[in-house]
C-alpha positions in Angstrom: 22.5 39.3 -15.7 20.6 39.7 -12.5 22.3 37.8 -9.4 22.4 34.9 -8.6 19.8 33.8 -5.3 21.5 33.6 -2.1 21.7 29.6 -1.1 21.0 29.4 2.7 22.6 26.9 4.6 19.8 25.4 6.7 18.0 24.6 2.6 20.5 22.4 2.0 20.0 18.4 2.5 23.0 17.5 5.2 22.4 13.8 4.4 24.4 13.9 0.9 26.7 15.7 0.9 29.2 13.1 2.6 29.3 10.8 -0.8 30.1 7.6 0.4 28.0 7.3 3.0 25.2 8.5 -0.2 26.3 5.4 -2.3 26.3 3.0 0.9 23.0 3.8 1.7 22.1 3.9 -1.5 22.5 0.7 -2.0 21.4 -1.2 0.9 17.4 0.6 0.4 18.7 -1.1 -3.2 19.4 -4.2 -1.8 16.2 -4.4 0.2 13.4 -6.2 -0.2 10.0 -4.2 -1.9 7.6 -4.3 0.9 4.3 -6.1 -0.3 1.6 -4.4 -0.8 -1.0 -5.4 1.8 -4.2 -7.3 1.4 -3.7 -8.2 -1.6 -5.5 -12.0 -1.3 -9.3 -12.1 -3.0 -11.8 -10.6 -0.6 -9.0 -7.2 0.2 -7.5 -6.6 3.5 -10.2 -6.5 5.7 -10.9 -9.2 8.1 -14.7 -10.0 8.5 -15.1 -10.0 4.7 -15.1 -14.0 5.0 -17.9 -13.4 7.1 -19.3 -11.1 4.8 -19.7 -12.9 1.7 -20.8 -16.2 3.1 -23.8 -14.5 4.9 -24.5 -12.6 0.9 -24.2 -15.6 -0.4 -26.7 -16.8 2.4 -28.7 -14.6 1.4 -28.7 -15.0 -2.0 -28.8 -19.1 -2.3 -32.3 -18.3 0.1 -33.6 -15.6 -2.4 -33.3 -18.5 -5.2 -34.0 -21.1 -2.8 -37.2 -19.6 -0.8 -40.0 -19.5 -3.8 -40.0 -22.9 -4.7 -40.8 -23.8 -1.7 -43.8 -21.5 -1.2 -45.1 -23.5 -4.9 
């Protein structure tokens, strides 16, 4: 059998050494509400999205209506 590798004490996570504190922090994290996803609306998170959508609709409407008046 080979030798077991030596564990460097600097590599250990010091936060897990106190089990009571670890459990307490884990319970607090579970109690916290999960963060809401950003930009969950229909138009996304771009604040100018309604303006862009209005311009696109106006252009499409103009392209549809303009030939009707040119007859």
